[in-house]
MOPAC internal coordinates of N, CA, C and O (Angstrom, degrees):
PM7 1SCF
backbone

  N    0.0000 0     0.00 0     0.00 0    0    0    0
  C    1.4443 1     0.00 0     0.00 0    1    0    0
  C    1.5118 1   112.07 1     0.00 0    2    1    0
  O    1.2310 1   119.82 1   129.85 1    3    2    1
  N    1.3459 1   117.95 1   -50.15 1    3    2    1
  C    1.4085 1   120.29 1   177.81 1    5    3    2
  C    1.4771 1   115.07 1   -59.67 1    6    5    3
  O    1.2310 1   121.52 1   140.96 1    7    6    5
  N    1.3751 1   114.70 1   -39.04 1    7    6    5
  C    1.4401 1   120.66 1   177.28 1    9    7    6
  C    1.5001 1   112.06 1   -60.55 1   10    9    7
  O    1.2310 1   120.19 1   141.86 1   11   10    9
  N    1.3289 1   117.25 1   -38.14 1   11   10    9
  C    1.4093 1   124.17 1  -176.01 1   13   11   10
  C    1.5754 1   110.27 1   -64.40 1   14   13   11
  O    1.2310 1   121.79 1   137.98 1   15   14   13
  N    1.3702 1   114.18 1   -42.02 1   15   14   13
  C    1.4524 1   120.74 1   179.66 1   17   15   14
  C    1.4621 1   107.45 1   -64.29 1   18   17   15
  O    1.2310 1   119.42 1   134.15 1   19   18   17
  N    1.3626 1   118.72 1   -45.85 1   19   18   17
  C    1.4912 1   121.93 1  -176.35 1   21   19   18
  C    1.5380 1   107.07 1   -64.09 1   22   21   19
  O    1.2310 1   119.07 1   138.72 1   23   22   21
  N    1.3419 1   119.39 1   -41.28 1   23   22   21
  C    1.4732 1   121.98 1   179.35 1   25   23   22
  C    1.4837 1   110.25 1   -59.72 1   26   25   23
  O    1.2310 1   119.37 1   137.14 1   27   26   25
  N    1.3476 1   118.81 1   -42.86 1   27   26   25
  C    1.4320 1   122.29 1  -179.77 1   29   27   26
  C    1.5295 1   112.42 1   -60.72 1   30   29   27
  O    1.2310 1   122.44 1   136.06 1   31   30   29
  N    1.3719 1   112.94 1   -43.94 1   31   30   29
  C    1.4486 1   121.88 1   179.02 1   33   31   30
  C    1.5378 1   109.28 1   -61.14 1   34   33   31
  O    1.2310 1   120.89 1   133.58 1   35   34   33
  N    1.3721 1   115.91 1   -46.42 1   35   34   33
  C    1.4363 1   119.08 1   179.81 1   37   35   34
  C    1.5102 1   112.68 1   -61.45 1   38   37   35
  O    1.2310 1   121.20 1   139.99 1   39   38   37
  N    1.2902 1   115.32 1   -40.01 1   39   38   37
  C    1.4986 1   122.17 1   178.54 1   41   39   38
  C    1.5031 1   110.55 1   -59.82 1   42   41   39
  O    1.2310 1   121.19 1   133.10 1   43   42   41
  N    1.3846 1   115.33 1   -46.90 1   43   42   41
  C    1.4708 1   118.84 1   177.06 1   45   43   42
  C    1.5367 1   112.11 1   -60.56 1   46   45   43
  O    1.2310 1   121.18 1   139.54 1   47   46   45
  N    1.3124 1   115.35 1   -40.46 1   47   46   45
  C    1.4544 1   117.14 1   179.99 1   49   47   46
  C    1.5224 1   111.08 1   -66.48 1   50   49   47
  O    1.2310 1   118.73 1   138.74 1   51   50   49
  N    1.2942 1   120.03 1   -41.26 1   51   50   49
  C    1.4473 1   123.12 1   176.70 1   53   51   50
  C    1.5009 1   110.19 1   -60.25 1   54   53   51
  O    1.2310 1   120.15 1   134.12 1   55   54   53
  N    1.3156 1   117.31 1   -45.88 1   55   54   53
  C    1.5194 1   121.30 1  -179.22 1   57   55   54
  C    1.5113 1   108.07 1   -63.87 1   58   57   55
  O    1.2310 1   118.89 1   140.09 1   59   58   57
  N    1.3468 1   119.73 1   -39.91 1   59   58   57
  C    1.4196 1   121.21 1  -179.18 1   61   59   58
  C    1.5358 1   111.34 1   -64.87 1   62   61   59
  O    1.2310 1   121.16 1   139.10 1   63   62   61
  N    1.3445 1   115.39 1   -40.90 1   63   62   61
  C    1.4552 1   118.47 1   176.94 1   65   63   62
  C    1.5686 1   111.23 1   -66.51 1   66   65   63
  O    1.2310 1   120.86 1   141.92 1   67   66   65
  N    1.3220 1   115.97 1   -38.08 1   67   66   65
  C    1.4742 1   117.55 1   178.06 1   69   67   66
  C    1.5054 1   110.72 1   -61.73 1   70   69   67
  O    1.2310 1   119.90 1   140.44 1   71   70   69
  N    1.3612 1   117.79 1   -39.56 1   71   70   69
  C    1.4483 1   119.11 1   176.25 1   73   71   70
  C    1.4864 1   114.56 1   -62.05 1   74   73   71
  O    1.2310 1   122.41 1   139.78 1   75   74   73
  N    1.3643 1   113.00 1   -40.22 1   75   74   73
  C    1.4537 1   117.30 1   176.69 1   77   75   74
  C    1.5082 1   113.07 1   -61.45 1   78   77   75
  O    1.2310 1   120.73 1   136.29 1   79   78   77
  N    1.3209 1   116.21 1   -43.71 1   79   78   77
  C    1.4300 1   122.26 1  -178.56 1   81   79   78
  C    1.5340 1   111.53 1   -63.40 1   82   81   79
  O    1.2310 1   121.28 1   139.45 1   83   82   81
  N    1.2721 1   115.16 1   -40.55 1   83   82   81
  C    1.4986 1   121.14 1   176.88 1   85   83   82
  C    1.4799 1   109.78 1   -67.30 1   86   85   83
  O    1.2310 1   118.83 1   140.01 1   87   86   85
  N    1.3237 1   119.83 1   -39.99 1   87   86   85
  C    1.4475 1   122.12 1  -178.27 1   89   87   86
  C    1.4957 1   114.48 1   -72.15 1   90   89   87
  O    1.2310 1   120.86 1   147.67 1   91   90   89
  N    1.3275 1   115.96 1   -32.33 1   91   90   89
  C    1.4433 1   120.54 1  -178.19 1   93   91   90
  C    1.4928 1   115.32 1   -85.36 1   94   93   91
  O    1.2310 1   121.50 1   -42.97 1   95   94   93
  N    1.3207 1   114.73 1   137.03 1   95   94   93
  C    1.4939 1   117.90 1   179.40 1   97   95   94
  C    1.4823 1   109.95 1   -81.50 1   98   97   95
  O    1.2310 1   120.18 1   145.72 1   99   98   97
  N    1.3545 1   117.26 1   -34.28 1   99   98   97
  C    1.4687 1   118.79 1   176.62 1  101   99   98
  C    1.4978 1   108.47 1  -129.21 1  102  101   99
  O    1.2310 1   121.12 1   -61.36 1  103  102  101
  N    1.2654 1   115.46 1   118.64 1  103  102  101
  C    1.5659 1   121.15 1   176.62 1  105  103  102
  C    1.5032 1   106.70 1  -146.67 1  106  105  103
  O    1.2310 1   121.57 1   -38.79 1  107  106  105
  N    1.3106 1   114.60 1   141.21 1  107  106  105
  C    1.4560 1   119.30 1  -179.17 1  109  107  106
  C    1.5670 1   109.72 1  -105.39 1  110  109  107
  O    1.2310 1   122.27 1   -18.57 1  111  110  109
  N    1.2600 1   113.25 1   161.43 1  111  110  109
  C    1.4453 1   118.34 1  -176.40 1  113  111  110
  C    1.5538 1   107.78 1   -65.72 1  114  113  111
  O    1.2310 1   121.03 1   143.95 1  115  114  113
  N    1.3235 1   115.64 1   -36.05 1  115  114  113
  C    1.4782 1   119.82 1   176.24 1  117  115  114
  C    1.5264 1   112.55 1   -54.95 1  118  117  115
  O    1.2310 1   120.85 1   136.61 1  119  118  117
  N    1.3434 1   115.97 1   -43.39 1  119  118  117
  C    1.4459 1   122.40 1   178.44 1  121  119  118
  C    1.5275 1   109.89 1   -59.56 1  122  121  119
  O    1.2310 1   120.31 1   132.79 1  123  122  121
  N    1.3087 1   117.02 1   -47.21 1  123  122  121
  C    1.4538 1   123.96 1   180.00 1  125  123  122
  C    1.5250 1   110.23 1   -59.42 1  126  125  123
  O    1.2310 1   121.02 1   132.03 1  127  126  125
  N    1.3047 1   115.66 1   -47.97 1  127  126  125
  C    1.4526 1   121.30 1  -177.40 1  129  127  126
  C    1.5387 1   112.37 1   -64.94 1  130  129  127
  O    1.2310 1   120.81 1   138.87 1  131  130  129
  N    1.3355 1   116.05 1   -41.13 1  131  130  129
  C    1.4800 1   119.91 1   177.60 1  133  131  130
  C    1.5137 1   107.96 1   -63.82 1  134  133  131
  O    1.2310 1   118.54 1   137.56 1  135  134  133
  N    1.3020 1   120.38 1   -42.44 1  135  134  133
  C    1.4760 1   123.11 1   179.71 1  137  135  134
  C    1.5154 1   108.39 1   -62.59 1  138  137  135
  O    1.2310 1   120.42 1   134.08 1  139  138  137
  N    1.3638 1   116.80 1   -45.92 1  139  138  137
  C    1.4481 1   119.05 1   179.04 1  141  139  138
  C    1.5335 1   113.24 1   -57.13 1  142  141  139
  O    1.2310 1   122.02 1   134.18 1  143  142  141
  N    1.3259 1   113.75 1   -45.82 1  143  142  141
  C    1.4841 1   119.14 1  -175.59 1  145  143  142
  C    1.5922 1   108.72 1   -63.85 1  146  145  143
  O    1.2310 1   121.63 1   136.68 1  147  146  145
  N    1.3340 1   114.49 1   -43.32 1  147  146  145
  C    1.4425 1   118.15 1   179.08 1  149  147  146
  C    1.5021 1   111.54 1   -60.78 1  150  149  147
  O    1.2310 1   121.01 1   136.10 1  151  150  149
  N    1.3496 1   115.68 1   -43.90 1  151  150  149
  C    1.4913 1   118.09 1  -177.37 1  153  151  150
  C    1.5505 1   111.49 1   -69.42 1  154  153  151
  O    1.2310 1   119.70 1   146.06 1  155  154  153
  N    1.2785 1   118.17 1   -33.94 1  155  154  153
  C    1.4616 1   121.71 1   177.02 1  157  155  154
  C    1.5150 1   109.54 1   -67.28 1  158  157  155
  O    1.2310 1   119.41 1   141.61 1  159  158  157
  N    1.3078 1   118.73 1   -38.39 1  159  158  157
  C    1.4526 1   122.64 1   177.41 1  161  159  158
  C    1.5273 1   109.98 1   -64.62 1  162  161  159
  O    1.2310 1   120.92 1   138.72 1  163  162  161
  N    1.3424 1   115.85 1   -41.28 1  163  162  161
  C    1.4749 1   119.75 1   178.35 1  165  163  162
  C    1.5790 1   111.66 1   -61.43 1  166  165  163
  O    1.2310 1   121.37 1   142.62 1  167  166  165
  N    1.2967 1   114.97 1   -37.38 1  167  166  165
  C    1.4502 1   121.14 1   178.96 1  169  167  166
  C    1.5101 1   109.98 1   -66.26 1  170  169  167
  O    1.2310 1   119.74 1   139.86 1  171  170  169
  N    1.3434 1   118.10 1   -40.14 1  171  170  169
  C    1.4279 1   124.60 1   179.62 1  173  171  170
  C    1.5263 1   112.07 1   -62.88 1  174  173  171
  O    1.2310 1   123.28 1   132.21 1  175  174  173
  N    1.3324 1   111.31 1   -47.79 1  175  174  173
  C    1.5124 1   118.09 1   178.88 1  177  175  174
  C    1.5072 1   112.46 1   -65.68 1  178  177  175
  O    1.2310 1   120.89 1   134.81 1  179  178  177
  N    1.3558 1   115.89 1   -45.19 1  179  178  177
  C    1.4255 1   120.77 1  -179.62 1  181  179  178
  C    1.4838 1   110.28 1   -82.03 1  182  181  179
  O    1.2310 1   120.10 1   180.00 1  183  182  181

């Protein structure tokens, strides 16, 4: 059950990042990775 919730959160994060990548004209892999790390930390705290 807990794994399912975390998987749903992870999927939402990945979709959010995908939207940002599509919306941005210039974005680096480093920016995406930093955003991913921050969001994963938020999920762990929350």
